[in-house]
DRENLOGU-195927 format. One record per residue (C-alpha): residue number from 0; x, y, z. Coordinates in nm, 4 decimals. Example, Ala and Ser with C-alpha at 12.3 -4.5 7.8 and 13.67 -1.06 7.14 Angstrom:
! residues 2
pos:0&px:1.2300&py:-0.4500&pz:0.7800
pos:1&px:1.3670&py:-0.1060&pz:0.7140
***
This chain:
! residues 83
pos:0&px:0.9632&py:13.0953&pz:3.3138
pos:1&px:0.8318&py:12.8505&pz:3.5049
pos:2&px:0.8356&py:12.9010&pz:3.9315
pos:3&px:0.9941&py:12.6151&pz:3.9821
pos:4&px:1.3054&py:12.8020&pz:3.8077
pos:5&px:1.2544&py:13.1452&pz:3.9530
pos:6&px:1.2437&py:12.9901&pz:4.3431
pos:7&px:1.5797&py:12.8330&pz:4.2286
pos:8&px:1.6853&py:13.1366&pz:4.1461
pos:9&px:1.6543&py:13.3397&pz:4.4017
pos:10&px:1.6762&py:13.0508&pz:4.7120
pos:11&px:2.0400&py:12.9804&pz:4.5269
pos:12&px:2.1364&py:13.3751&pz:4.5054
pos:13&px:1.9770&py:13.4313&pz:4.9171
pos:14&px:2.1991&py:13.0924&pz:5.0078
pos:15&px:2.5159&py:13.2916&pz:4.8755
pos:16&px:2.4496&py:13.5662&pz:5.0212
pos:17&px:2.3629&py:13.4412&pz:5.3559
pos:18&px:2.6901&py:13.2760&pz:5.3196
pos:19&px:2.9126&py:13.6030&pz:5.2440
pos:20&px:2.7533&py:13.7269&pz:5.5612
pos:21&px:2.8779&py:13.4432&pz:5.8456
pos:22&px:3.1852&py:13.5309&pz:5.5922
pos:23&px:3.1782&py:13.2003&pz:5.4617
pos:24&px:3.2350&py:13.3097&pz:5.1054
pos:25&px:3.5437&py:13.6133&pz:5.0066
pos:26&px:3.3994&py:13.8972&pz:4.7782
pos:27&px:3.5525&py:13.7632&pz:4.4828
pos:28&px:3.4031&py:13.4474&pz:4.4953
pos:29&px:3.0803&py:13.5680&pz:4.5375
pos:30&px:3.0586&py:13.7603&pz:4.2506
pos:31&px:3.1904&py:13.4380&pz:4.0364
pos:32&px:2.8820&py:13.2225&pz:4.1769
pos:33&px:2.5958&py:13.5749&pz:4.1009
pos:34&px:2.7576&py:13.5413&pz:3.7745
pos:35&px:2.6856&py:13.1560&pz:3.7486
pos:36&px:2.3404&py:13.1482&pz:3.9265
pos:37&px:2.2418&py:13.4428&pz:3.6873
pos:38&px:1.9435&py:13.5815&pz:3.7106
pos:39&px:1.7086&py:13.3523&pz:3.5312
pos:40&px:1.3382&py:13.3772&pz:3.6182
pos:41&px:1.3871&py:13.6367&pz:3.8755
pos:42&px:1.1902&py:13.9377&pz:3.8167
pos:43&px:1.2528&py:14.2689&pz:3.6556
pos:44&px:1.2749&py:14.4203&pz:4.0141
pos:45&px:1.4696&py:14.1336&pz:4.1132
pos:46&px:1.7384&py:14.1362&pz:3.8459
pos:47&px:1.8363&py:14.4909&pz:3.9263
pos:48&px:1.8928&py:14.4051&pz:4.2325
pos:49&px:2.1346&py:14.1965&pz:4.1650
pos:50&px:2.2907&py:14.3857&pz:3.8558
pos:51&px:2.4211&py:14.6074&pz:4.1637
pos:52&px:2.5118&py:14.4277&pz:4.4394
pos:53&px:2.7155&py:14.2441&pz:4.1552
pos:54&px:2.8621&py:14.5698&pz:4.0369
pos:55&px:2.8198&py:14.7131&pz:4.3831
pos:56&px:3.1153&py:14.3944&pz:4.4706
pos:57&px:3.3167&py:14.4819&pz:4.1444
pos:58&px:3.4224&py:14.8293&pz:4.3494
pos:59&px:3.5138&py:14.6805&pz:4.6263
pos:60&px:3.8811&py:14.5595&pz:4.7606
pos:61&px:3.8687&py:14.1494&pz:4.8224
pos:62&px:3.8509&py:14.1986&pz:5.1687
pos:63&px:3.6485&py:14.5056&pz:5.2007
pos:64&px:3.2418&py:14.3858&pz:5.3389
pos:65&px:3.1361&py:14.7138&pz:5.5284
pos:66&px:3.0235&py:14.8774&pz:5.2875
pos:67&px:2.8658&py:14.5840&pz:5.0923
pos:68&px:2.6924&py:14.4341&pz:5.3806
pos:69&px:2.4134&py:14.6941&pz:5.3962
pos:70&px:2.3029&py:14.6454&pz:5.0709
pos:71&px:2.3253&py:14.2189&pz:5.0723
pos:72&px:2.1534&py:14.2494&pz:5.3441
pos:73&px:1.8525&py:14.4522&pz:5.1724
pos:74&px:1.9054&py:14.2002&pz:4.8777
pos:75&px:1.8371&py:13.9239&pz:5.0493
pos:76&px:1.5062&py:14.0693&pz:5.2334
pos:77&px:1.4263&py:14.1814&pz:4.8926
pos:78&px:1.4124&py:13.8026&pz:4.6859
pos:79&px:1.3221&py:13.6529&pz:5.0406
pos:80&px:0.9940&py:13.8442&pz:5.0069
pos:81&px:0.9884&py:13.8804&pz:4.6184
pos:82&px:0.9511&py:14.2256&pz:4.4952
***
């Protein structure tokens, strides 16, 4: 996998999560767009992180943010720094 694909995937996910944190993206849209972006090119640890995030979003109610916010912030940090 090329580093361009990895960076693109990471950047797209970080951008999406940032939009969610700012309140511009709903939970259902976040989940759908994470599916669209996928995990191609991510490290195994990053894939695990995205899968955990996806599972938590699936369990959250449509407007529930509190329990997800910590995980989303941690995910942004981990993806930005690279696991």
